[in-house]
Structure formats: C-alpha cells, structure tokens
Legacy VTK file of the C-alpha trace (Angstrom):
# vtk DataFile Version 3.0
C-alpha trace
ASCII
DATASET POLYDATA
POINTS 89 float
0.000 0.000 0.000
1.329 3.453 -0.898
2.396 5.675 1.982
0.062 8.466 0.816
-2.956 6.138 0.837
-6.250 7.800 1.785
-9.694 6.293 2.332
-10.688 6.344 -1.349
-11.041 2.753 -2.630
-9.566 3.227 -6.131
-6.716 5.592 -5.300
-3.535 5.021 -7.311
0.010 5.488 -5.934
1.535 8.918 -6.590
4.633 7.314 -8.136
2.508 5.565 -10.787
0.507 8.701 -11.580
3.704 10.750 -11.749
5.090 8.386 -14.399
1.853 8.568 -16.408
1.575 12.373 -16.217
5.252 12.875 -17.128
5.011 10.444 -20.059
1.817 11.922 -21.482
2.168 15.681 -20.941
4.566 18.587 -20.722
4.829 21.396 -18.170
1.952 23.814 -18.648
-0.276 21.203 -20.327
-3.785 20.501 -19.082
-4.496 17.196 -17.308
-8.133 16.044 -17.142
-9.237 13.607 -14.422
-12.896 12.660 -14.855
-12.792 10.283 -11.898
-11.223 12.557 -9.289
-11.720 10.437 -6.195
-9.320 11.738 -3.579
-7.592 14.056 -6.066
-4.226 12.342 -6.296
-3.945 12.925 -10.069
-4.589 16.650 -9.658
-2.088 16.841 -6.793
0.556 15.101 -8.911
-0.234 17.351 -11.903
0.126 20.405 -9.645
3.532 19.182 -8.391
4.668 18.663 -11.988
3.594 22.169 -13.095
0.605 21.013 -15.117
-2.780 22.680 -15.102
-5.597 20.317 -14.164
-9.354 19.853 -14.237
-10.964 17.222 -12.030
-14.544 16.067 -11.489
-16.315 13.062 -10.020
-19.899 11.819 -9.901
-19.421 8.783 -7.666
-21.593 8.264 -4.609
-18.627 9.226 -2.432
-18.128 12.493 -4.307
-21.819 13.286 -3.958
-21.631 13.052 -0.172
-22.987 9.536 0.297
-19.826 8.230 1.864
-16.617 9.350 3.541
-14.314 11.391 1.301
-10.780 12.390 2.176
-8.958 14.585 -0.308
-5.263 14.369 -0.980
-3.715 17.119 1.228
-2.239 18.996 -1.751
-5.540 18.801 -3.646
-7.405 20.144 -0.612
-4.925 23.035 -0.370
-5.310 23.825 -4.082
-9.105 23.772 -3.841
-9.096 26.132 -0.848
-7.553 28.748 -3.139
-10.401 28.588 -5.669
-13.362 30.961 -5.600
-16.908 29.997 -6.517
-18.783 32.010 -9.123
-21.644 34.088 -7.682
-24.872 32.092 -7.625
-23.145 28.792 -8.334
-22.748 25.906 -5.936
-23.152 25.967 -2.201
-21.997 28.874 -0.081
LINES 1 90
89 0 1 2 3 4 5 6 7 8 9 10 11 12 13 14 15 16 17 18 19 20 21 22 23 24 25 26 27 28 29 30 31 32 33 34 35 36 37 38 39 40 41 42 43 44 45 46 47 48 49 50 51 52 53 54 55 56 57 58 59 60 61 62 63 64 65 66 67 68 69 70 71 72 73 74 75 76 77 78 79 80 81 82 83 84 85 86 87 88
C-alpha cells in the first residue's frame, strides 16, 4: 500500500501517476481527471507544473460516503473561488 494512501477505494500510488503524467504531458499542459476520487492525479499534476481539471460523480463524491482529499488537492481547492450564484456557499 502506498504511503500516501487515503480512504478512497480506487486511489492510485503517486509514483505511478507521476510516471503517467510525465510520459503523457509537458509542463503547462492541461491534465483532465474525470474520476477525481481523492484528487491524487490533480495533486501530482500540480507538483509537476501542469494545469488540471478534475470532477467526479461517484456516490462518495456526492456526499454519500466518507471522502478524504489528498492534502495537496485540498490546499489547491481552498484557493479557488466559486462564481456568484453557483454551488453551495
């Protein structure tokens, strides 16, 4: 089990995702993760100077189960601002 393992059942090790992101993109490229889960792919993309978009529609992401975000993903998301009238306050 990877040392950065969180409670998300399908989380991949950072080392594996780092290899994939490095092999398939360059710095400044956009990485899309349609199955965000705990946000490990976005956290790895951020570390590697890639822009990223992440979303998830699983029951965990919709609040029907426990969700723990990758610490770096949580920090990145805290810096985002919601558009007026969109999402929860």
